[in-house]
SEGU-501790 format. One record per residue (C-alpha): x, y, z; residue in three letters. Coordinates in steps of 0.001 Angstrom, whole numbers, plus 500000, padded with zeros to 6 digits. Each point is the difference from the previous one (the first is absolute). Example, Ala and Ser with C-alpha at 12.3 -4.5 7.8 and 13.67 -1.06 7.14 Angstrom:
! SEGU-501790
512300495500507800ALA 501370503440499340SER 
***
This chain:
! SEGU-501790
860716209764599739MET 500045498748496426ASP 502348496997500057GLN 500198496902502179LEU 502367497039499751ARG 498626496650501170ILE 500807496300499991TYR 497433497556498625ALA 500295496220500296LYS 497644497363498709GLY 499076497071502226GLY 501867496705499668ALA 498249497065498387GLY 498848497184502266GLY 501842496679499995GLN 498610497155497935GLY 499378496456501237PHE 501885497885497488GLU 498906496589501323ARG 496333500705499325ILE 500433502554497204GLY 498859502883502167GLY 500573503550498707VAL 500932502906502243GLY 498059503269499885GLY 501323502974498064LYS 501482502871501991GLY 498026503247500099GLY 500877502988497821ASN 500706503553501090VAL 497722502323498030ILE 499776503795499890ALA 496456501354499677ARG 499264503688499266ALA 497790501943502402LYS 499241503718499935THR 499707500113503795SER 503565498783500660VAL 503243501983500295THR 503609498856500122LEU 500318501581503439GLU 497166497802501247GLN 501729496893498635ILE 503270500925501713LYS 498205500682503279GLY 498023496759499931LYS 502920497834498844TYR 503176501581501445PRO 502107496975499001GLN 498802500437496414LYS 500036496222499478ARG 497044498299498341PHE 500025496202500067ILE 497199497796498719ALA 498839496822501687GLU 501692496667499270ASN 498146497195498258GLY 498895497075502153ARG 501781496650499842ASP 498348496948498539SER 499014497606502772ARG 498660496494500281LYS 496460501203500558LEU 500291503106497772VAL 501694498943496795ILE 499756503426498354LEU 501511502687502210GLY 498095503301499997SER 501550503117498455SER 501398502750502174GLY 497995503208500315GLU 501099502913497828ASP 501407503095501688MET 498101503030498676ILE 501820503308500387LEU 497778503017499416GLU 501932502844498357VAL 499021503489498758PRO 498552500432496536VAL 502761501443497808GLY 502823497792501283VAL 502661498730497613VAL 501441496633501048ILE 503763499708499419GLU 502467497200500692ASN 503279500484501859GLU 501735500975496736ARG 497522502821499469GLY 498223498326497090ALA 496239500520499932ALA 497938496854500563ILE 496711501797499470GLY 497781502759501341ASP 496671500180501771LEU 497855502837498685ASN 496505498817500888GLU 498185498879503134GLU 500412496251500736ASP 502567499491497249GLN 502539497322501031GLU 503634499080499316ILE 501869496896501139LEU 502983500927502172LEU 501280496524500971ALA 498830496604498832ARG 499439497133502403GLY 501954496771499602GLY 498543496879498409GLN 498887497232502295GLY 501864496717500012GLY 498919497859497039ASN 501426497376497624PRO 501732502707497885ASP 502104501222502926ASN 500380496664501769HIS 497252500973502487PHE 502206502705501539ILE 498188503284500619GLY 501665502982498307GLN 500973503275501627LYS 498025503129499188GLY 501508502951498153GLU 501622502733502073GLY 500133503448498396ASN 501097503446501087VAL 497342502369498660ILE 499731503781499755SER 496578501598500158LEU 500469503248498107ASN 497008502307500142LEU 499411502257497009LYS 497001502265500165LEU 497282499590497415ILE 498569503373499005ALA 498675501518496802ASP 502195503085500301ILE 503390500514501636GLY 501134503448501147LEU 503604500831499108VAL 501835503027501336GLY 502727501393502174PHE 499182500685503662PRO 497762502990500688ASN 498659500150496453ALA 496496499822501459GLY 499210496345499320LYS 498348499416503377SER 497954503171499623THR 498971498930496510LEU 498951496551501221LEU 497935501630502726SER 498409502362497473ALA 498929497314497528VAL 498993497310502479SER 498740499381503512ARG 503465499065501161SER 501440502086502816ARG 503774499583499767PRO 502357501905502279LYS 500684503413498473ILE 502678502436501149ALA 502534502461498668ASN 503054497784500180TYR 501395497619497403PRO 499186496463501131PHE 496306500366500810THR 499325496476498719THR 502183497231501403ILE 497513497205499352GLN 497889499432496866PRO 496524501504500124GLN 497075498837497877ILE 497147502337499144GLY 496879499300497984THR 498465502494497589MET 496210499736499965PHE 497803501063497081TYR 496287500774499820GLU 499280496776498060ASP 501688498014502843LEU 503172499409498008ARG 503066499698502237GLN 503653500517499052ILE 502849499362502436THR 503048502217500340MET 503184499211501909ALA 502032502732501679ASP 503459498576500548LEU 503038501347501892PRO 501660502861498144GLY 502940499274497772LEU 503373501665500399ILE 502893500053497585GLU 501620496566500035GLY 496788498094500759ALA 500823497520497226HIS 503005498802502027ILE 497861499798503144ASN 500879503395501490ILE 497211501350502222GLY 496848497890499689MET 501509498647496782GLY 498756496615498884HIS 497344499884502739LYS 498263502758498077PHE 500785499193496396LEU 498889496377500081LYS 496411501062500753HIS 499788501842496681LEU 500380496786498018GLU 496381498946500525ARG 498329503331499354THR 498186500662496730LYS 500914503669499758LEU 502707502226501471LEU 499064503430501327LEU 503149502110500276MET 499535502905502413VAL 502365502966499754VAL 500083503232502011ASP 500110502925497561ILE 502484501667502367ASN 502499497159499671GLY 501524497984502815PHE 503002499793502310GLN 500152497155502513LEU 502636501657502192SER 503078502203499819HIS 501948496892499007ASN 498058499852496744TYR 499895502478497162GLN 496707501835499470PRO 498140498671496969ARG 497540501875497846SER 496623498463499164ALA 501236498986496546VAL 503195498474501436GLU 497815498130502482THR 498025498444497138VAL 503246498857498345ALA 501396498624503273LEU 496867498030500834LEU 500032498642496459ASN 503612498920500462LYS 499438498350503398GLU 497187497905498538LEU 502122499124496982GLU 502978498882502084LEU 497850497885502305TYR 497918498290497328LYS 499859501345496462ARG 496640498327499340GLU 498342502478502373LEU 500500502706497371LEU 497621498133497692ASP 497074500316502387LYS 497307502601499313PRO 500954503170501849ALA 498569503381500935VAL 502042502929501273LEU 498414502179502682VAL 501443503463500599LEU 498998500728503569ASN 499764503147502147LYS 498784502335497243ILE 498174501992502678ASP 503303501816500502GLY 500236500944496313ASP 497620502949499871ASN 500288500911496329ASP 500707496491498685GLY 503256501021498334SER 502185497642502063GLN 497788497018499172THR 499858500953496333ALA 503795500122499781GLU 500297496565501620ILE 497430498571497580LEU 501923501476497101ASP 503290498459501136ARG 498514496604500914VAL 498222499710496657ASN 503351500637498355GLY 501881497799502454LEU 501930498223497258HIS 501650503359499312GLU 499934501356503557THR 502156497127501300VAL 502841501208497779ASN 500356502938502404GLU 500231497743503073MET 502972498326501632ASP 500557496551498544GLU 499414498363503393GLU 496379501163499945LEU 499120498750496537VAL 498305496600499475PRO 500739497945496908GLN 496298499594499283LYS 497366502670500624LEU 496586499093501360MET 496939500669497889LYS 497394501878501975PHE 496426499490498904ASP 499185503316501637ASP 501545502798502015ILE 497527501503502432ILE 500474503042502251ALA 498329499756503420VAL 500021501269503534SER 499421497029502286ALA 499873502319503005LYS 497264502225498565ASN 498412497193497967LYS 500419501842496689ILE 499316497661497040ASN 499745496937502270ILE 496645498795498660ASP 501202500423496443LYS 503195498112500820LEU 497889497121501347LYS 497936499929496808ASP 503114500046497833ARG 501607497133501868LEU 496827497963499658ARG 499838500687496267ASP 503592498894499494LEU 499616496817502046LEU 496902499102497990ASP 501741500655496685VAL 503005497866500888TYR 497795497259501396ALA 497984499863496793SER 503032500010497698THR 502162497876502322ASP 502928502124498867ASN 502274501283502744THR 503142500485497960ASN 499389503205498091THR 498245503290500493GLY 496433500246498752THR 498246503040498609ASP 496888500361502090VAL 497520502840499712ALA 500819502618502590LEU 497534500886502706THR 498127503102498947ASP 501234502352502681SER 501743503327499972SER 501600499129503334ASP 501889496891498904ILE 503211500542498121TYR 501441497044498138SER 502750499463497471ARG 497387500225497267SER 498713503448500956ASP 502847501641501877TRP 500077502778497424LYS 496524501025501137LYS 501412500282503485PHE 502775502265498745SER 497423502303498444GLU 498334500311503426ARG 503164500925501906ARG 498469503243501097ASP 496983498239501454THR 500215498916503629LYS 499519496263500538LEU 496817499399501941VAL 
***
């Protein structure tokens, strides 16, 4: 569950006591406070009516001239929630523990400015829209091996099987390094063609990519076909299609740092299939001219690296982890997430990137191990 619609109402202000100049207490506010231990499902279960109303301010009385303020209603929400009003406009987001946002303001107590009449509190319809916060977001069609890759690089144990929609809920894994560095990776439900118009998991998947620092596109070197109702797509066509789905949903996603992973190379004994894909992807601006127009995005992503792996057999996994760390550090230090950056390649004969794919071609006759 990643979205919840609620009603928040601030408490009414207490009535003033005009004859003696008494002022009513202010109504309480409704406040959202971020907590890592809370989920939207827990909120819905605990508050099935989904109504959150703060306490009213106390009236001014003969013996208590100043009415006391109403108590605030504190609603604990998950870290990563975006607060939106009923028109869908973002009010703010809560990305850190104990961060707070005002959902509904309490009414002013009765005083000389309002003729000692306590004011009503605000009533707002609010959407709590959860967007995962992760360093890296996995992008790919179903069965590309994203769940297997997450399991290989982290301690996460997502459900893994040989059918398309292995992941139906977001999974977060953490990559651990010897110096205790930790990097989070989100495995999200697989895209299908038309995701940008909410087909399949659609927007429930794509929205989670907006907060990631780097996109990791995972492609099966054997291509992909969701079902007999869909045309089979080659690995290179899959890259173009994923590019286009991201572009049509939110063009700004194409400006994020990105790495392309060619998965399942354990089935490519002599490396020739992978080498051909690398060749065509590196020349994608020309390769797309051979594709149907419906597959071609207007803007091509810039991959900082293209790395061939086998998540199943854990080929090149450690080197992939090191590369991702290097890229995140470079972009963090330059604070530049809009263009590709030339970063020194990891010194490894087993990692094949856009900068050294020719070396891979020269080793076509060598079995990938």
